[in-house]
C-alpha positions, 0 to 999 in steps of 0.5 A: 500500500502506498505510504501517505508520504508519497504526496503532500496536501496541496496548498490552497490555490491563488485567489481566483483560481479553482481549488481542484482538490475541493471541487474535483468531482463537481468540475467534471459536471460544471467545467473550469470556466463555469466554475470561475463564473460562479466564483465571481457571482453573488446570490441573494436568498430571501427566505431561510426556512426549509427550502431556503436553507436547502438552496443555500446549502447547495449553492455554497457547496458549489462555490459561488462567491457570496450569498446574502441571506435575508430572513428576519422572521423568527423560527416556528415549529413548521420550519423545523420540518425542513431546516436542518440548522434550527432546533426546538431550542431556537424557537422564540430564541432571543439575544442577550443584551449587555445588561443581561436582559433579553433583547431582539429575537434572532431571525432565521437567517441570523440563526443559520448563517454561521453553520452555512458559512462553515460549508465552504471557506471560499464562500462569503455568507452574510445577513441582510441585517438592514431588512427588518421585515419581509414586507419591507419593499424598499429594503428587499428591492435594495438587495437586488443591486449587484446581485447575479441572482435573487431567489425567493423561497417564502410567501411574498405578496404578488405586488412585491414579487412583481416589483422585485422581478421588475427591479431584477430586469432593470438592473445593470447586470440583468439580475436573474429572478427565481421564486419558489415555494414548498407547501406540504407535498406541493411545490412551485418554481418560477424562473425569469432570466431576462429577455436575452439570457445566453446559455453557453452549453445547453446540455452539458454533454461531452461534444460528439467525437469521431475518427476520420476513415477518409475525406474525399477530394471533392467539392464539398469535401465528404467525410466518412467516420470509422464505423467501429467507433460508432455514429458521428452523432452530428446534426446538419448545422452543427460545427466541428473542428479537425485535428491530426488529419493525415492527407488532404495536402494540409487543408484541414491542418488548422485545429482551431478552424470551425467547419459547418456540417451537412449530415448525409448519413449516420457515418458520413457528412459534407463540409459545405464550406470546404473545397477539397477538389484540388487536393492531391490525396484523400485524408485517411486519418484524423479526429473530429470534435463537435463545437458547442455553440451558445443559445440565447433564451428569452423569458417572460416577466413574472406578471405576464407568466402569472396571467399566461403561463404558456407551456409548463414543464412536466414531471409526471406524464400520468398527471398531464393535467396537474400543472395547470391545476396547480398554477390556478391553486397557487394563485388562489392560495396567494390571494388567500394569503394576501387577504390574511396578512400573508398567512396560509391556512392552519393545518386541518382548518377546513373552513380556510381550505374551502375558502381557497377552493372558492377563490380557485373557482372564481379565478378559473377562467379557463374552466380547468376545474370542470374537467374533474371537479372531485379530484381537483377539489381534493388537490386544492384542499390538500394544498391549502390544508398543508400549506404551512407544512415544511417537509424535508423531502420536498425541500430537498427535491425542490432545493436541488432543482432551484440550486441548479437553477441558481448555478445556471444563472451564475455560470451560463451553463445548462438550460434553465427552467423557462417560466413555471414548474410545478411538482407534487407527490399527492400519492403520499397523501390520505384520501382527504385532509386530516382533522386532528393535526393542530400544531403544538408550536414546539415540536419538530414534527408539526409539519409531518403531522399536519400532512400525514397525521400522528399515526404516520409520524409514530411509524417514522419514529419506530422505523428500523432501517439499514443505510448502506453508504455514508457518501453524498447520498448517505449524508443527504439521506441522514439529514432528511431522516433526522428532520422526518424523525426516522428512528428517533423513537424508542423502538427505532434504529438506523444502522449505517455502514461505510468503509471509507474515510473522508477526503477533501474532495468529498467536502463539496457535496457530502455536507455533513463533513468539514475540514476537521473531519478529513481522514475520519470514518464517514459512517461515524462522522455522518452519524454524529452530525445527524444526531446533532440535528436530532438528538433523539436519533438512534443510529449505529455506525459500522465500517464494514463492507456489505457482502458475503464476507460480512454475513457474520455481522449482517446476517439473518438475525440482523435483517430480521429486525429491519423494516427496510434497506436504503442503498447509497452505493457507488457500484452495481455489484454491491447493489446486486448483492443488497438486492438479493438480501432484500429479496430473501428477507422480503424487505423494501429497498430504496435505491438511487444514484447520480451521474453529474446532473442526471439522477435516478431513483427506484423504489422496490416493494416486496411482491409489488414491484420488480427487484433491482436486479431484474433489469440490468445495463449491458456490461462495458466493452473492454479494450482489446489487448492488441489495441492496448499493446500496439494499436491505440487510437484514443486517449482512453487506450493510452490512459489504460495502458499507462494505468496498467504500466503503473500497476506492473512497475510500481505495485506488482513488481514490489509485491512479487519481490516481497513475496519472494523475500518472505516465502521460504518455498517461493518456487512452489508458490509459482506453480499456480502461475503457469503462464506468467511465472517466467515474467514474474521471476524476470521482474524480481531479478530486474527489481532486486538485482539488475535495476536496484537503485542505491541513490535517487540519481539511480532512480533518475537514470532508470526513469530516463532509460525507461523513457527510451524503452517505452517511447522510442525503442518499442516503437522502432521495433514495431515499425521494424515488424510493420513498416509504414508502407506495409500492405496486408494480404488483401492489398490494403495498407496495414496502417489504416483505419483504426491502426495509426502508424506510430513515430518514435519520440526523441527525448526533449526535456523542454518539450510541451505538447500542443493539446494539453500544454504539458511538459510530458517528457520532464513530467515522466522523468520526475514522476517515475523517478520519485515513485521508484525512489518511494518503492525503495525507501529513497528520499525523492526530489523535484527541483528541475536544476537537479534533473537537468544536471543528472540527465546530461550524464545519462548514457542511452544505449543505441537501439538495434531492432531484433529479428524474430520478435513476434507482435500480434497484429490482431486479437486472433494472433494475440490468442494464438501467441498466448496458447503457444506460450502456455504450451512451452512449459518444460523449457520455461520451468528450467529457465525459471529455476535458473533465474531463481538460483541466481537471485540473492537468498532472502536471508542475505537481505534480512529486513529488506522490503519494498513499498508497493504503490497502490494507484490512487487517482486523487494523489497528484504524483500518481496522476502526474506519472499516468498523465505523462505516460499516457500523453507520451504514448498518445504523441507516439500515435498522433492522438490528441493529449489530455491534461491531468484533470481530464486524465484523472477522470478517465483513468480513475473512472471518476463519477461526476457529482454535484450536490444539487442532484444528490439532494434531489434524488434523496428527496424523491426517495424519502417521498417514497418512504412516506408511502412505504410506511403506509398512508392513513385512510388509503390503500396504495397500489403500484401506480402510487409508487414512483421511479424517477429519472432527472437531468437538471441540465436540460432540465428534465424530470419524469416520474413513472410507475414501477414495473411489476415482477415477472411471474413463473407459472407452476402447477401444484396439486392441480392448481396454478401458482404464478410466483415471482422472484419475491416468492420462496417455499418457506419452511418453518418446521424446525431442523427436521431430517432429510427424510422428513424434508422430502416427505413434506414435499410429497404430502403437502405438494404432491411432489417427488424430489429428485435433487436438493442442492445448497450453493454448489453442493448437492445434498441429495440426488436420485443417482447418489450412493445408496449407502450415503443417502441412507445415512443422510436421511436420518440426519437433520438438514443443518447436519447434512449441510455441514457434513457435505460442505465441511463448514459449520453454520454461523451461530447468527444464521437462521435460514438455509437456502435449498434449491430443489428439482421435483416432479409432479407425482401424477403427471411426472412433469418437472415443476419449476419452483422457487428456492426453499427458505428453510428456518432451522433455528 
């Protein structure tokens, strides 16, 4: 494992520069230019209740320059349902005067400022202390000056909203305007970014790229792309640039020139502005990159959109008529508030709710309510009755959406919501508003009770849930649960596990962590932070992986006490394992994931929906070995090659040496490496004897010679085997299509590549020498003068190509070569023995040990080597190079992430939790549950009904049984004998059992040894399992899974059956 001394924590970047360590994952979403724009922007946030604090949290984590909070209102108990920085102790909280007496009451903004400021040291967070009331028009209008965006998340009068919107439009810097509300399970967002808002990148997708197969010498020039790289993905009118084009007399040599495209097919297009008819040769290779062009959008002012909303963005196509209804309902609610001192109806006050309904009817000039008056009245009454309620899941959902809109306003990246957007989760609601929901005025749960009632709140308090993962989604989930009261009762408990420790790159989206928490365990830190929000939360943190290896901890007795499982994982393999556990124990599973601005949620309900693993994405295509070794044509190929080289040179070689030195019978241990043992012992000899450094200077010399081997000699050998003018047996050029003819590199310490502007030659030497030194426990250095001096004296041997070297030209030849190597065992064994005999004996090197280095994408010296190594190979093959930031994403397989999407998906998931606990007065069917897919960049959201589980038909005793993956044949008869087990299926199901298996072990079969069968028939089932598997069953295991093959005793037909879930304890 690499020592922590291989790198030092980078110093903070200069003022105005992006902190790549902090914003690492977010930069792969927003990009450096958009991040810089955000870092120069100021947001004004009017309203810091639940929705306001969510928006503030998201934009502060994202790193805008400054946030001004404006909310002089004192907290109330409803705020506690969504504001994670307010507690019961803040209700009616007062400042202490100089004489010890109580003075002014603190407002929500002032109470939250300090904790919000802790989220990001680069963001200035202040409070508009001069505004003393949310009805202070002059004070609120004064906040617009100098702001990039104004966000309002509390009820203001229509006239005041229009005045603020007008001021935003009239301001010199064209301040963007956002107005949003979260009222119970309903929400609204309005955006006005002015008459001409420029969107620099409408969707955030990577530009389409492809490779040239040929460009014809015609007018206009006709381009055909390599079909094995996929379709070009362009549309007529798009613009592209070309680079590394081979041929066409240099006509397309300017890599900055933009060319318009006219598409003629999925793999062809014309260049209307390019006349190539006079060129002497067609182009045969090159790279094509789409150029993204800015788009200008026009928005309606608030007053115009209120009267004529135009097209409304949808979130659920099963409720296509809902947005116009909610537009009308919110207008009626605003009218009610304006007539009642800007106060919404109290929960359960049906007189007030009906007044809102009557107002809606009086405003309904478009006859919206006439389509389905019963359903419309229910929605309006629920909206009115729960309008004071501040629910954490709704705040998280809308806070993610609005937070991203703020970032769009500041950066010009991604397409904003144009006008109004309405969202609701009325499937969570009871049939009609509840009566006994009056607020206590002191409880955090007043908001939940106002909408769902006391019974539902008690169910939340008593929940026992397993949260797997304490990263970004895990942190947001815990925050929501703390505010909802999940596991905050005497019977409730949350179990949370995560193996990872906190890193700096986590801090921009995993908001429960701070700088002081770096290197602490995520699960324990997140658990403590959640308990700080709600001291009644019962939570147990673990640092264990969830898998077959930890079933001793997370076993039958553990799952037996749970109500459900929530995954916050970052890999499919772990999700599939958890999915199988949920199937087995019949537990609901809440699943979500994000990829940049994209997010998905899936709710899995026993027997109602399909399980997570029922449908899977196809596996990723792997890169062919011969492509990696000799014929790369994309930067992904060279980065994978550099990663593999790092692994072999700095990790595997060190581990092999340590294994040799610590294993007295090392020769015997090589028996299992038939195809690789020769390479292994050769590597040991090189590392331990031939190339063992005694000083850092030796490491520099080694690095220089490696440069020559990798980027000059090996390429010259390849060209010796396959000359540039070689043709294949079919008469085509060998170096054509995806095979790019390489060129050897001449070492130049000052060389800088034109694409990434990196000193790859120098960087390779510095990084390789220091990694080598670390392996051998030698102190490294990075000063350029030293390297210049040492490199001048390095003698580089002349290269002579070797004859008889076999290089595979394709995958078939690579396989043939591998088979030939595996058949030359005897000769290889004698060579291996001879090499081992010549090595120094372990006793002669007592105490000597290497430090193998595990690649870590977040360590800069590791990435410097991989980037330089990849770029040098790319230069060999005329592939465009990449900088360290982009290389880190590809080589480290980094998943782009941003706090806004994370908040949104956890909000959607927690809305499903309301449904899972059960809604009073209403039985839920599958259409009440919602799976979600969102893309905040476009913006796009769709919620849809989950899929029902697939059924398998079986006939038992003449009756049809349609079973799904949720079903099992449950046996709770104690630890019966094998004979009793078989007899049970005969008497109960009329089945003749012919085979019983457990895992890979066959316990019973009709063809087995009769004597053994007779012995097993008398044994208990647990004894049979332990006897056959030679393993004891863990003391916490309650169930054994058996698979059986059985035939109907009457028809003799084989019956397809689910597994048997046998409880033996």
